[in-house]
Structure formats: structure tokens, C-alpha cells
ROVEXKE-96073 format. One record per residue (C-alpha): z, x, y; residue in three letters. Coordinates in steps of 0.1 Angstrom, whole numbers, plus 5000, padded with zeros to 4 digits. Each point is the difference from the previous one (the first is absolute). Layout:
<kepas>
+------+------+------+-----+
!    w !    u !    v !  aa !
+------+------+------+-----+
!    Z !    X !    Y ! ALA !
...
+------+------+------+-----+
</kepas>
This chain:
<kepas>
+------+------+------+-----+
!    w !    u !    v !  aa !
+------+------+------+-----+
! 5000 ! 5000 ! 5000 ! MET !
! 4990 ! 5014 ! 5034 ! SER !
! 5025 ! 5005 ! 5028 ! LYS !
! 4986 ! 4971 ! 5020 ! ASP !
! 5001 ! 4977 ! 4970 ! ALA !
! 5036 ! 5010 ! 4993 ! GLU !
! 5010 ! 4993 ! 5036 ! VAL !
! 4982 ! 4966 ! 4999 ! SER !
! 5018 ! 4990 ! 4967 ! GLU !
! 5033 ! 5009 ! 5015 ! LYS !
! 4992 ! 4980 ! 5031 ! LEU !
! 4990 ! 4969 ! 4979 ! GLU !
! 5033 ! 5003 ! 4981 ! GLU !
! 5020 ! 5002 ! 5032 ! THR !
! 4983 ! 4969 ! 5013 ! LEU !
! 5006 ! 4981 ! 4967 ! ARG !
! 5037 ! 5010 ! 5002 ! GLN !
! 5001 ! 4989 ! 5036 ! HIS !
! 4985 ! 4966 ! 4991 ! ARG !
! 5024 ! 4995 ! 4972 ! ARG !
! 5029 ! 5009 ! 5023 ! GLY !
! 4988 ! 4974 ! 5025 ! ASP !
! 4998 ! 4973 ! 4972 ! ASN !
! 5036 ! 5008 ! 4990 ! ARG !
! 5012 ! 4997 ! 5036 ! ALA !
! 4984 ! 4966 ! 5005 ! GLN !
! 5008 ! 4967 ! 4986 ! GLY !
! 5025 ! 4971 ! 5001 ! THR !
! 5016 ! 4981 ! 4972 ! LEU !
! 5017 ! 4967 ! 5007 ! ALA !
! 5014 ! 4972 ! 4978 ! VAL !
! 4998 ! 4963 ! 5009 ! SER !
! 5037 ! 4996 ! 4994 ! ASP !
! 5029 ! 5024 ! 5001 ! ARG !
! 5019 ! 4982 ! 4972 ! GLU !
! 4994 ! 4975 ! 4972 ! GLY !
! 5007 ! 4989 ! 4965 ! TYR !
! 4986 ! 5008 ! 4966 ! VAL !
! 4970 ! 4977 ! 4995 ! GLY !
! 4991 ! 4998 ! 5037 ! ASP !
! 4965 ! 5012 ! 5012 ! THR !
! 4999 ! 5025 ! 5028 ! ILE !
! 4971 ! 5018 ! 5017 ! VAL !
! 4997 ! 5038 ! 5005 ! PHE !
! 4979 ! 5007 ! 5031 ! LYS !
! 4982 ! 5033 ! 5006 ! GLY !
! 4987 ! 5007 ! 5034 ! ARG !
! 4986 ! 5030 ! 5020 ! ASN !
! 4987 ! 5016 ! 4968 ! LEU !
! 4967 ! 5017 ! 4992 ! PRO !
! 4973 ! 4975 ! 4991 ! ALA !
! 4990 ! 4994 ! 4964 ! ASN !
! 5027 ! 5024 ! 4987 ! ASP !
! 5023 ! 4996 ! 4970 ! VAL !
! 5038 ! 4999 ! 5001 ! PHE !
! 5029 ! 4992 ! 4977 ! GLU !
! 5031 ! 4979 ! 5008 ! ILE !
! 5031 ! 5015 ! 4984 ! GLU !
! 5032 ! 4982 ! 4995 ! TRP !
! 5034 ! 5018 ! 4998 ! SER !
! 5025 ! 4986 ! 4976 ! THR !
! 5025 ! 5011 ! 4974 ! THR !
! 5004 ! 5001 ! 4962 ! ARG !
! 5032 ! 4984 ! 4987 ! GLY !
! 5019 ! 5003 ! 4968 ! SER !
! 5035 ! 5002 ! 4986 ! TRP !
! 5014 ! 5035 ! 4995 ! GLY !
! 5014 ! 5001 ! 4964 ! VAL !
! 5014 ! 5031 ! 4984 ! LEU !
! 5002 ! 5005 ! 4963 ! LYS !
! 4985 ! 4965 ! 4996 ! ALA !
! 5035 ! 4988 ! 5007 ! ASN !
! 5015 ! 5009 ! 5034 ! GLU !
! 4986 ! 4981 ! 5029 ! VAL !
! 4998 ! 5021 ! 5032 ! VAL !
! 4986 ! 4973 ! 5022 ! GLY !
! 4968 ! 4989 ! 5017 ! PRO !
! 4976 ! 5030 ! 5006 ! GLN !
! 4971 ! 4999 ! 5024 ! TYR !
! 4972 ! 5025 ! 5006 ! GLN !
! 4973 ! 5001 ! 5026 ! PRO !
! 4966 ! 4986 ! 4989 ! ASP !
! 4967 ! 4991 ! 5016 ! LYS !
! 4971 ! 4977 ! 4991 ! LYS !
! 4964 ! 4997 ! 5013 ! THR !
! 4996 ! 4964 ! 5011 ! LEU !
! 4963 ! 5000 ! 5009 ! ALA !
! 4970 ! 5022 ! 5007 ! THR !
! 4983 ! 4987 ! 5032 ! VAL !
! 4968 ! 5008 ! 5018 ! THR !
! 4997 ! 4996 ! 5038 ! THR !
! 4971 ! 4980 ! 5016 ! ASP !
! 4976 ! 5012 ! 5026 ! ASP !
! 5027 ! 4997 ! 5026 ! SER !
! 5025 ! 5021 ! 4981 ! GLY !
! 5022 ! 4970 ! 4990 ! GLN !
! 5012 ! 4983 ! 4969 ! PHE !
! 5023 ! 4970 ! 4991 ! ASP !
! 5015 ! 5001 ! 4965 ! GLU !
! 5018 ! 4969 ! 4987 ! HIS !
! 5027 ! 5008 ! 4975 ! TRP !
! 5025 ! 4979 ! 4980 ! GLU !
! 5034 ! 5016 ! 5000 ! ILE !
! 5007 ! 5010 ! 4964 ! PHE !
! 5034 ! 5000 ! 4983 ! GLU !
! 5019 ! 5029 ! 5014 ! ASP !
! 5034 ! 5010 ! 5013 ! TYR !
! 5012 ! 4985 ! 5033 ! GLY !
! 5004 ! 5021 ! 5031 ! GLY !
! 4977 ! 5020 ! 5023 ! VAL !
! 4969 ! 5016 ! 4985 ! HIS !
! 4978 ! 5026 ! 5017 ! ALA !
! 4963 ! 4992 ! 4999 ! VAL !
! 4976 ! 5029 ! 5006 ! LYS !
! 4963 ! 5001 ! 5006 ! LEU !
! 4984 ! 5031 ! 4985 ! LYS !
! 4965 ! 5014 ! 5003 ! ASN !
! 4979 ! 5015 ! 4972 ! GLN !
! 5018 ! 5033 ! 5004 ! ASP !
! 5033 ! 4984 ! 4993 ! GLY !
! 5012 ! 5005 ! 5035 ! GLU !
! 5020 ! 4973 ! 5018 ! VAL !
! 4980 ! 4984 ! 5029 ! VAL !
! 5027 ! 4976 ! 5010 ! ASP !
! 5030 ! 4981 ! 4985 ! GLN !
! 5021 ! 4970 ! 5006 ! THR !
! 5029 ! 4981 ! 4983 ! GLU !
! 5005 ! 4967 ! 4982 ! PHE !
! 5032 ! 4984 ! 4989 ! GLU !
! 5003 ! 4980 ! 4968 ! ILE !
! 5026 ! 4973 ! 5003 ! LEU !
! 5020 ! 4986 ! 4970 ! PRO !
! 4995 ! 4965 ! 4989 ! TRP !
! 5009 ! 4978 ! 4970 ! PHE !
! 4984 ! 4970 ! 4983 ! GLU !
! 5013 ! 4974 ! 4976 ! LEU !
! 4977 ! 4988 ! 4973 ! ASP !
! 5011 ! 4963 ! 5003 ! ARG !
! 5027 ! 4979 ! 5016 ! THR !
! 5007 ! 4977 ! 4970 ! GLU !
! 5011 ! 5008 ! 4965 ! ALA !
! 5016 ! 4984 ! 4970 ! GLU !
! 5036 ! 5009 ! 4993 ! LEU !
! 5000 ! 5033 ! 4981 ! GLY !
! 4965 ! 5011 ! 5011 ! ASP !
! 4996 ! 5029 ! 5024 ! ALA !
! 4988 ! 5004 ! 5036 ! PHE !
! 4981 ! 5032 ! 5004 ! THR !
! 5004 ! 5020 ! 5032 ! ILE !
! 4976 ! 5028 ! 5009 ! THR !
! 5008 ! 5025 ! 5027 ! GLY !
! 4973 ! 5020 ! 5017 ! TYR !
! 5002 ! 5030 ! 5024 ! GLY !
! 5035 ! 5009 ! 4989 ! ILE !
! 5007 ! 5033 ! 5017 ! GLY !
! 5009 ! 5034 ! 4986 ! PRO !
! 5029 ! 5006 ! 5024 ! ASN !
! 5036 ! 4991 ! 4991 ! ILE !
! 5002 ! 4969 ! 5023 ! VAL !
! 4967 ! 4983 ! 4990 ! THR !
! 4998 ! 5008 ! 4963 ! ASN !
! 5029 ! 4978 ! 4989 ! ASN !
! 4998 ! 4962 ! 5004 ! TYR !
! 5025 ! 4975 ! 4986 ! GLN !
! 4994 ! 4965 ! 4987 ! VAL !
! 5024 ! 4971 ! 5006 ! ALA !
! 5001 ! 4966 ! 4983 ! TRP !
! 5019 ! 4973 ! 5019 ! ASP !
! 5018 ! 5028 ! 5021 ! ASN !
! 5010 ! 5018 ! 4969 ! GLY !
! 4988 ! 5036 ! 4993 ! TYR !
! 4979 ! 5002 ! 4968 ! VAL !
! 4988 ! 5036 ! 5001 ! GLY !
! 4976 ! 5025 ! 5016 ! TYR !
! 4963 ! 5008 ! 4999 ! MET !
! 4983 ! 5033 ! 5010 ! THR !
! 4964 ! 5014 ! 4999 ! GLY !
! 5008 ! 5036 ! 4992 ! VAL !
! 4973 ! 5007 ! 4974 ! GLN !
! 4974 ! 4972 ! 5006 ! ASN !
! 4987 ! 5010 ! 5035 ! ARG !
! 5024 ! 4977 ! 5018 ! GLY !
! 4994 ! 4969 ! 4979 ! THR !
! 5028 ! 4984 ! 4980 ! ALA !
! 5003 ! 4969 ! 4978 ! THR !
! 5032 ! 4980 ! 4993 ! ALA !
! 5006 ! 4968 ! 4981 ! GLU !
! 5028 ! 4976 ! 5011 ! ILE !
! 5013 ! 4974 ! 4976 ! ARG !
! 4998 ! 4963 ! 5011 ! ALA !
! 5037 ! 4990 ! 4995 ! VAL !
! 5025 ! 4975 ! 5012 ! GLY !
! 4998 ! 4963 ! 5005 ! SER !
! 4965 ! 4985 ! 5005 ! PRO !
! 4991 ! 4999 ! 5036 ! GLY !
! 4995 ! 5024 ! 5029 ! GLU !
! 5012 ! 5036 ! 5000 ! HIS !
! 4994 ! 5030 ! 5022 ! VAL !
! 4986 ! 5035 ! 4991 ! ILE !
! 5003 ! 5027 ! 5027 ! GLN !
! 4991 ! 5037 ! 5003 ! ILE !
! 5024 ! 5024 ! 5016 ! TRP !
! 4998 ! 5037 ! 5008 ! ARG !
! 5025 ! 5028 ! 4999 ! ASN !
! 5002 ! 5036 ! 4986 ! TYR !
! 5034 ! 4993 ! 4986 ! ARG !
! 4986 ! 4977 ! 4973 ! GLY !
! 5016 ! 4968 ! 5013 ! ILE !
! 4989 ! 4977 ! 5028 ! PRO !
! 5005 ! 5010 ! 5037 ! TYR !
! 5005 ! 4966 ! 5016 ! LEU !
! 4987 ! 5010 ! 5035 ! GLN !
! 4965 ! 5008 ! 4986 ! ASN !
! 4983 ! 4973 ! 5020 ! ASN !
! 5022 ! 4999 ! 5031 ! THR !
! 5012 ! 5034 ! 5011 ! GLN !
! 4986 ! 5026 ! 4976 ! SER !
! 4984 ! 5031 ! 5018 ! PRO !
! 4973 ! 4999 ! 4973 ! TYR !
! 4989 ! 4964 ! 5009 ! GLY !
! 4999 ! 4970 ! 4977 ! PRO !
! 4994 ! 5003 ! 4963 ! VAL !
! 4963 ! 4991 ! 4998 ! SER !
! 4991 ! 5008 ! 5036 ! GLN !
! 4988 ! 4965 ! 5008 ! GLY !
! 4991 ! 4987 ! 4966 ! ARG !
! 5021 ! 4977 ! 4977 ! GLN !
! 5031 ! 5014 ! 4984 ! TYR !
! 5017 ! 4967 ! 4991 ! LYS !
! 4988 ! 4971 ! 4979 ! TRP !
! 5014 ! 4966 ! 4992 ! THR !
! 4991 ! 4993 ! 4964 ! VAL !
! 5005 ! 4971 ! 4977 ! GLU !
! 5014 ! 5001 ! 4965 ! VAL !
! 4989 ! 4971 ! 4978 ! THR !
! 5012 ! 4986 ! 4967 ! GLU !
! 4983 ! 5017 ! 4970 ! PRO !
! 4977 ! 4980 ! 4978 ! GLU !
! 5014 ! 5017 ! 4969 ! GLU !
! 5032 ! 5019 ! 4994 ! PRO !
! 4996 ! 5037 ! 5008 ! PRO !
! 4999 ! 5028 ! 4975 ! GLU !
! 5036 ! 5012 ! 4993 ! THR !
! 4994 ! 5037 ! 4996 ! ALA !
! 4970 ! 5023 ! 5007 ! TRP !
! 4991 ! 5035 ! 5010 ! VAL !
! 4971 ! 5010 ! 5024 ! ASP !
! 4969 ! 5013 ! 4983 ! PRO !
! 5002 ! 5036 ! 4991 ! GLN !
! 4975 ! 5029 ! 4999 ! PHE !
! 4991 ! 5024 ! 4973 ! ASP !
! 5019 ! 5031 ! 5007 ! GLU !
! 5004 ! 5035 ! 4987 ! SER !
! 5033 ! 5019 ! 4993 ! PRO !
! 5011 ! 5026 ! 5025 ! ILE !
! 4999 ! 5035 ! 4985 ! GLY !
! 5027 ! 5013 ! 5025 ! LEU !
! 5025 ! 4978 ! 4982 ! HIS !
! 4994 ! 5015 ! 4965 ! TYR !
! 5025 ! 5024 ! 4984 ! PRO !
! 4990 ! 5035 ! 4993 ! GLU !
! 4987 ! 5008 ! 4965 ! LEU !
! 5016 ! 5026 ! 4977 ! ASP !
! 4967 ! 5015 ! 4989 ! GLU !
! 4964 ! 5000 ! 5012 ! ASP !
! 4978 ! 4990 ! 4971 ! THR !
! 4966 ! 4983 ! 4995 ! ASP !
! 5019 ! 4968 ! 4990 ! ALA !
! 4989 ! 4969 ! 5020 ! GLU !
! 5018 ! 4967 ! 5005 ! LEU !
! 4988 ! 4969 ! 5018 ! GLU !
! 5009 ! 4963 ! 5003 ! ILE !
! 4977 ! 4970 ! 5005 ! THR !
! 5004 ! 4980 ! 5022 ! PRO !
! 5018 ! 5023 ! 5024 ! GLN !
! 5018 ! 4973 ! 5019 ! SER !
! 5015 ! 4966 ! 4995 ! GLY !
! 5032 ! 4979 ! 4997 ! GLN !
! 5025 ! 4998 ! 4972 ! SER !
! 4984 ! 4984 ! 4969 ! GLY !
! 4967 ! 5018 ! 5006 ! THR !
! 4984 ! 5011 ! 4967 ! SER !
! 4989 ! 5037 ! 5003 ! ALA !
! 4985 ! 5026 ! 4978 ! PHE !
! 5014 ! 5035 ! 5000 ! ILE !
! 4974 ! 5025 ! 4987 ! THR !
! 5006 ! 5037 ! 4991 ! GLY !
! 4974 ! 5027 ! 4994 ! ARG !
! 4999 ! 5037 ! 4991 ! ASN !
! 5034 ! 5000 ! 4984 ! PHE !
! 5008 ! 5019 ! 4968 ! PRO !
! 4985 ! 4980 ! 4971 ! PRO !
! 5023 ! 4979 ! 4978 ! GLU !
! 5030 ! 5007 ! 5021 ! THR !
! 5029 ! 4979 ! 5012 ! ASP !
! 4999 ! 4993 ! 5038 ! VAL !
! 5030 ! 4986 ! 5020 ! GLU !
! 4990 ! 4977 ! 5029 ! LEU !
! 5025 ! 5001 ! 5028 ! ILE !
! 5003 ! 4974 ! 5027 ! TRP !
! 5015 ! 5011 ! 5034 ! TYR !
! 5021 ! 4981 ! 5025 ! ARG !
! 5009 ! 5013 ! 5035 ! HIS !
! 5037 ! 5002 ! 5004 ! GLU !
! 5023 ! 5010 ! 5028 ! GLY !
! 5016 ! 4986 ! 5032 ! HIS !
! 4990 ! 5009 ! 5036 ! ARG !
! 5031 ! 4985 ! 5016 ! VAL !
! 5022 ! 5020 ! 4976 ! LYS !
! 4980 ! 5031 ! 5005 ! GLY !
! 4988 ! 5001 ! 4964 ! ILE !
! 4964 ! 5012 ! 4999 ! PRO !
! 4975 ! 4976 ! 4984 ! ILE !
! 4983 ! 5017 ! 4971 ! THR !
! 4980 ! 4989 ! 4969 ! PRO !
! 5023 ! 4997 ! 4970 ! GLU !
! 4988 ! 4997 ! 4964 ! PRO !
! 5006 ! 4968 ! 4980 ! LYS !
! 4992 ! 5007 ! 4963 ! THR !
! 5008 ! 4966 ! 4987 ! ASP !
! 4972 ! 4980 ! 5018 ! VAL !
! 4969 ! 5012 ! 4982 ! LEU !
! 4995 ! 5006 ! 4963 ! PRO !
! 4990 ! 5034 ! 4985 ! ASP !
! 4965 ! 5004 ! 4987 ! VAL !
! 4981 ! 5023 ! 4975 ! THR !
! 4967 ! 5016 ! 5009 ! THR !
! 4970 ! 4997 ! 4976 ! ASP !
! 4980 ! 5028 ! 4986 ! GLU !
! 4982 ! 5004 ! 5033 ! ASP !
! 5033 ! 5003 ! 5020 ! GLY !
! 4995 ! 4966 ! 5016 ! SER !
! 5020 ! 4967 ! 5001 ! PHE !
! 4999 ! 4966 ! 5016 ! GLN !
! 5030 ! 4977 ! 5004 ! LEU !
! 5002 ! 4965 ! 5015 ! GLU !
! 5032 ! 4993 ! 5019 ! VAL !
! 5014 ! 4972 ! 5021 ! GLU !
! 5012 ! 5012 ! 5034 ! ILE !
! 5037 ! 4991 ! 5002 ! PRO !
! 5018 ! 4985 ! 5031 ! PRO !
! 5006 ! 5032 ! 5020 ! GLU !
! 5005 ! 5018 ! 5032 ! GLU !
! 4969 ! 5001 ! 5022 ! GLY !
! 4977 ! 5027 ! 5012 ! ALA !
! 4986 ! 5027 ! 4977 ! THR !
! 5016 ! 5000 ! 4966 ! ARG !
! 4993 ! 5034 ! 4985 ! PRO !
! 4993 ! 5002 ! 4962 ! ILE !
! 5000 ! 5033 ! 4983 ! THR !
! 4991 ! 5012 ! 4965 ! ALA !
! 5022 ! 5025 ! 4982 ! ALA !
! 4992 ! 5021 ! 4970 ! VAL !
! 5029 ! 5019 ! 4983 ! ASP !
! 5022 ! 4991 ! 5030 ! GLY !
! 4976 ! 5014 ! 5025 ! LYS !
! 4983 ! 4976 ! 5025 ! GLU !
! 4963 ! 5010 ! 5001 ! VAL !
! 4982 ! 4971 ! 5016 ! ALA !
! 5007 ! 4974 ! 5026 ! VAL !
! 4985 ! 4967 ! 5014 ! THR !
! 5015 ! 4972 ! 5020 ! GLY !
! 5000 ! 4962 ! 5004 ! PHE !
! 5002 ! 4984 ! 5035 ! MET !
! 5026 ! 4973 ! 4996 ! MET !
! 4994 ! 4971 ! 5023 ! GLN !
! 5025 ! 4973 ! 5012 ! PRO !
! 5006 ! 4968 ! 4981 ! ASP !
! 5025 ! 4971 ! 4999 ! ILE !
! 5018 ! 5001 ! 4966 ! GLU !
! 5024 ! 4972 ! 5006 ! THR !
! 5003 ! 4971 ! 5024 ! PHE !
! 5024 ! 4973 ! 4989 ! GLU !
! 5008 ! 4973 ! 5005 ! PRO !
! 4971 ! 4987 ! 5022 ! THR !
! 5019 ! 4970 ! 5013 ! SER !
! 5035 ! 4987 ! 5005 ! GLY !
! 5024 ! 4988 ! 5027 ! PRO !
! 5012 ! 5021 ! 5030 ! VAL !
! 5022 ! 5029 ! 4987 ! GLY !
! 4981 ! 5005 ! 4968 ! THR !
! 5000 ! 5037 ! 4990 ! GLU !
! 4964 ! 5012 ! 4998 ! ILE !
! 4995 ! 5030 ! 4976 ! GLU !
! 4971 ! 5023 ! 5009 ! ILE !
! 4989 ! 5031 ! 4980 ! GLU !
! 4973 ! 5023 ! 5012 ! LEU !
! 4983 ! 5028 ! 4982 ! SER !
! 4976 ! 5026 ! 5012 ! GLY !
! 5019 ! 5008 ! 5032 ! VAL !
! 4995 ! 5037 ! 5006 ! GLY !
! 5023 ! 5028 ! 5011 ! TRP !
! 4979 ! 5014 ! 5029 ! THR !
! 5010 ! 4993 ! 5036 ! THR !
! 4970 ! 4977 ! 5007 ! TYR !
! 5007 ! 4977 ! 4971 ! GLU !
! 5036 ! 5001 ! 4989 ! ASN !
! 5015 ! 4974 ! 5023 ! GLN !
! 4982 ! 4966 ! 4997 ! PRO !
! 5013 ! 4977 ! 5027 ! PHE !
! 5010 ! 4964 ! 4992 ! PHE !
! 4990 ! 4973 ! 5026 ! VAL !
! 5014 ! 4965 ! 4994 ! TYR !
! 4980 ! 4973 ! 5018 ! ASP !
! 4987 ! 5026 ! 5024 ! ASN !
! 5035 ! 5013 ! 5007 ! LYS !
! 5007 ! 5037 ! 4990 ! PRO !
! 5029 ! 5001 ! 4976 ! LEU !
! 5002 ! 5035 ! 4986 ! GLY !
! 4985 ! 5026 ! 4977 ! PHE !
! 5004 ! 5013 ! 4965 ! VAL !
! 4997 ! 5036 ! 4989 ! CYS !
! 4977 ! 5014 ! 4974 ! GLY !
! 5017 ! 5034 ! 4995 ! THR !
! 5005 ! 5000 ! 4963 ! SER !
! 5029 ! 5007 ! 4977 ! GLY !
! 5009 ! 4994 ! 4964 ! ASP !
! 5019 ! 4969 ! 5009 ! ASP !
! 4970 ! 4984 ! 5016 ! LYS !
! 4975 ! 5007 ! 4972 ! GLU !
! 4972 ! 4997 ! 5025 ! GLY !
! 5007 ! 4963 ! 5008 ! VAL !
! 5016 ! 4989 ! 5033 ! LEU !
! 5023 ! 4970 ! 4998 ! ARG !
! 5009 ! 4977 ! 5029 ! VAL !
! 5020 ! 4967 ! 5003 ! GLU !
! 4995 ! 4978 ! 5030 ! LEU !
! 5015 ! 4966 ! 5009 ! PRO !
! 4974 ! 4972 ! 5006 ! ALA !
! 5004 ! 4987 ! 5036 ! THR !
! 4982 ! 4975 ! 5023 ! GLY !
! 4991 ! 4963 ! 5000 ! ASP !
! 4986 ! 4983 ! 4969 ! PRO !
! 4965 ! 5011 ! 4993 ! GLY !
! 4981 ! 5032 ! 4995 ! TRP !
! 5012 ! 5034 ! 5013 ! HIS !
! 4983 ! 5034 ! 4998 ! PHE !
! 5010 ! 5035 ! 4993 ! ILE !
! 4975 ! 5027 ! 5010 ! ASP !
! 5007 ! 5035 ! 4989 ! ILE !
! 4982 ! 5025 ! 5023 ! TYR !
! 4995 ! 5037 ! 4997 ! PRO !
! 5020 ! 5021 ! 5025 ! SER !
! 5005 ! 5037 ! 5008 ! ILE !
! 5035 ! 5013 ! 4992 ! SER !
! 4999 ! 5032 ! 5020 ! HIS !
! 4977 ! 5016 ! 5025 ! ILE !
! 5005 ! 5035 ! 5013 ! GLU !
! 4989 ! 4992 ! 5036 ! GLU !
! 5024 ! 4979 ! 5020 ! ASP !
! 4975 ! 4980 ! 5020 ! GLU !
! 4985 ! 4975 ! 4996 ! PRO !
! 5026 ! 4986 ! 4977 ! ASP !
! 4984 ! 4986 ! 4968 ! PHE !
! 5030 ! 5005 ! 4977 ! GLU !
! 5013 ! 4972 ! 4978 ! VAL !
! 4982 ! 4971 ! 5016 ! TYR !
! 4976 ! 4976 ! 4982 ! PRO !
! 4966 ! 5016 ! 5004 ! HIS !
! 4977 ! 4970 ! 5005 ! LEU !
! 4968 ! 5021 ! 5003 ! SER !
! 5005 ! 5016 ! 4966 ! TYR !
! 4967 ! 4984 ! 4991 ! ILE !
! 4979 ! 5026 ! 5019 ! ASP !
! 5025 ! 5025 ! 5015 ! ASN !
! 5027 ! 5010 ! 4976 ! HIS !
! 5005 ! 5038 ! 4994 ! PRO !
! 4985 ! 5017 ! 4969 ! MET !
! 4995 ! 4970 ! 4976 ! ARG !
! 4988 ! 4964 ! 5004 ! PRO !
! 5032 ! 4983 ! 4990 ! LEU !
! 5001 ! 4962 ! 4994 ! PRO !
! 5025 ! 4975 ! 5012 ! ALA !
! 5018 ! 4976 ! 4975 ! MET !
! 5005 ! 4963 ! 5006 ! HIS !
! 5024 ! 4974 ! 4987 ! LEU !
! 5005 ! 4963 ! 5006 ! ALA !
! 5032 ! 4981 ! 4993 ! PHE !
! 5005 ! 4962 ! 5002 ! GLU !
! 5033 ! 4988 ! 5013 ! ILE !
! 5010 ! 4967 ! 4985 ! THR !
! 5026 ! 4974 ! 5009 ! GLU !
! 5034 ! 5005 ! 4984 ! GLU !
+------+------+------+-----+
</kepas>
């Protein structure tokens, strides 16, 4: 390349850089509204931009999840910065664009919105605030059915990520959108005498309603202008309600962190099918690559200990739960077993040869109602309730009992030989003649972070926001009769 050509090339490159710099320095991004709700449509407006050029609109947000250590210890809500490209836009001959956008499900609060050119450089930016709001699926339900509340734009900060639900001015429990991009779902039982009742949403980082939410709160009213209180009607049921049921459960896998250590590392393999279920589930335990024609001891494990007493919770062997087996000439075996009523979470199963544990698998024990009797009687009747499948981990070991939408108290799933994996409760039947309902919700027994306070309250948004595992609620219906 000649000297003149080289100078000319450098000059052209300088001009190109200058033009790109001018493009970066010019441009305006505005939004039609400064705040709004999930589901609203807003317009991003680009002005003073190069004609017929391409830009990206970038949305700043966060990723939310529960911090859980050792698949057991709940640290608290954890949020990390995130960003999403909302649209790629092209300016017209006047250097303008209008981009309509429906606000997607995301955390409440202020979000930065950036306009970027093709070099990834920010031309201009603005802000938009998502406001929280709640909707109710219906305003009439038969006694025993549920009203479904969905919250949108629940925030990541300690004040706006904890909302409480009240029924007839009585606290039921809380809902939060920690791990579902600020969206949370809760079901509230239709209870009480037929007629009108009131459902209301409150807000407070302490986990219980702050009664000045809508009068003197520095954070403004609960739903920032949208409905947060509904008058609903409970009607007589056409048929008697089901007396005991558990929410649908998912297929799950055991958690390897909760297995005991093996004595020897061999080629032996152990598996169980299915890997999850309630007591009474028929399962097949299969072993492979064991010594041929050899006796194998199958050992069931239960987690034992006591947090309050300072006794570490560890997997302890129970040799009388499963039978021994003998491998065939290929070193394999298969055994059909019925899962017993037992402590919940991962139930490790090991296989031992000559007293040495050489293989491990696990069964994810899920909650079930073992006993609920009687199902009717006069006021004062002692109701006996037995639950199995309640786990030892901090996010599942304290199911919370709610009687006619009034919190009563919790039970504890920390195991011991005296409990044999089944929790027993006796409650007196109370209320007017007719049907009354006991809902048993998941709760979180301990959280390392102090705020917001989620500890030992009924977690109503367990459906889509509970830590670690999708735990079910359990439901009971009791009929009070005349003396």
C-alpha cells in the first residue's frame, strides 16, 4: 500500500469513528408512562436518532431465588442483577420509533431502560416503575372451595416482597414472589357461615399486617391505586366436601447431599423406582454389579436429632425396615417393597455386603394424611390427626395448621424413635354446627437472614414460591353436629 493510500485509509477510519461517536452522543429515549402494572401496555419512544438505524431496548431487572445451604438451611431471598432485551427497533426516515410493549411478569420497583446502538453502546436511558397489584379469580365460592389470589409486581426489597392475606380481619398467612419473577399465587378457603366475607391484602416486612398501609405508610397504599380488598360470598355446597385431601404432588428425585457416606467404593449400583411418593407406594429396589449369589443387607435411613436441643440431625440406619436379599449368578437382584409411613424428605437406602455399605440410593418421601378421625361430632370432639412424610429440613419440618382461616400453630417434623416418622395431633372441634376446615400449609422454621421475617408463618404462596421443593398443603373438613 502506498503512503498516500495508507493516509487515505486512516482518514476514512477516523471519519467513521467520528460518525459513530456522533451517533452515540445523539438520541432520546422516553416512555409514555413512568409507572404501571404487569399486563399494561406502554410505549417506548425514540427521537433524535439516525434515520433507518437499528437499536435495542434493554430492560434492567433481577434474578431471584431462595438461598439454601446443604439442601437444608434457608439463608433467605437472594437477588442478582439481570437484563433482558425487550425489542429490536428500526428508526424511520425522521430518526424516530414508537415501540408498544406489554409489561411482562417481573419484580416490582424501578427498572432502568437503556437504548443501545449496534455497537452495544448506550445512546440514552430512562426508568420505569412496576407497581404491585393483586387479582382475585372470583367473588363467589361454595363453602370449602378456594378463592385464588394472584399477586404481580411483588418487589425484591424487604418491604415490598412480603404481603399478608386476611379473612374477615383475621390473619391467614403471607405470600411472596421471591423465585417467580415477582408473581405469587395463594388459595384461601371459603369458610364460615354462608353470606358475605372480606378478603384483604396487607404489606409488612415483619410478616404480619401493618394496619397503616393504606392511610399513613411512607410506601403508599398496598396496590398503588388498584383493588386490595374484596367482599366475597360463601354459598352452601351442593354436596358435602371431601373430608381429607393433599394437593397434587410432583415426581421428585432424592437429594444426594442427604445420603450417608459409604464404607467402600465399588461397582455396585442401587436404584429405586419410582423415586418419590407417599406412604403405601409400591416401589422396586434394584441392585446390579454386586458379588454373585451373595447376601445383601438393605438398610433404611431416618434423619434424627433435635435443633432446639443442639443435637445435630444426621442420617441414622434402621435395619428392621427392609428385608435382606440374595443376588443371582449375575450379581443382581430386584425387590418389591411398600413404602412405610415415615419421616419426609430424602430417605436414604444403602446396600451392605459383609457389614460394609457399598451402594446407596434414596426415596423422596412426600407428605400424606395417615389418620383423620372422627370426621364429625359436636363441639369439643377431639379430632385425631396423623401426618407422614413431613421432612426434617428447615423449609418443610413445621407444617402450620390453620383452622377456618385462623392460624393455630405448627407441628415439628424433626424425627426420633418415639415418633416413628408419623406426627400426631389432637384438636378440639370448635364453631357453629356445619362444616369447618383445617388447612395445613408449609412454613419455614428458620431463616439465617433476619429481614424480611418469613419464619414460622403459614406460607400461602407455597404453590409457586417455596424454597427448594414444591411442597403440598394438606386439607381436612370436619362437620360439627348438634349435641
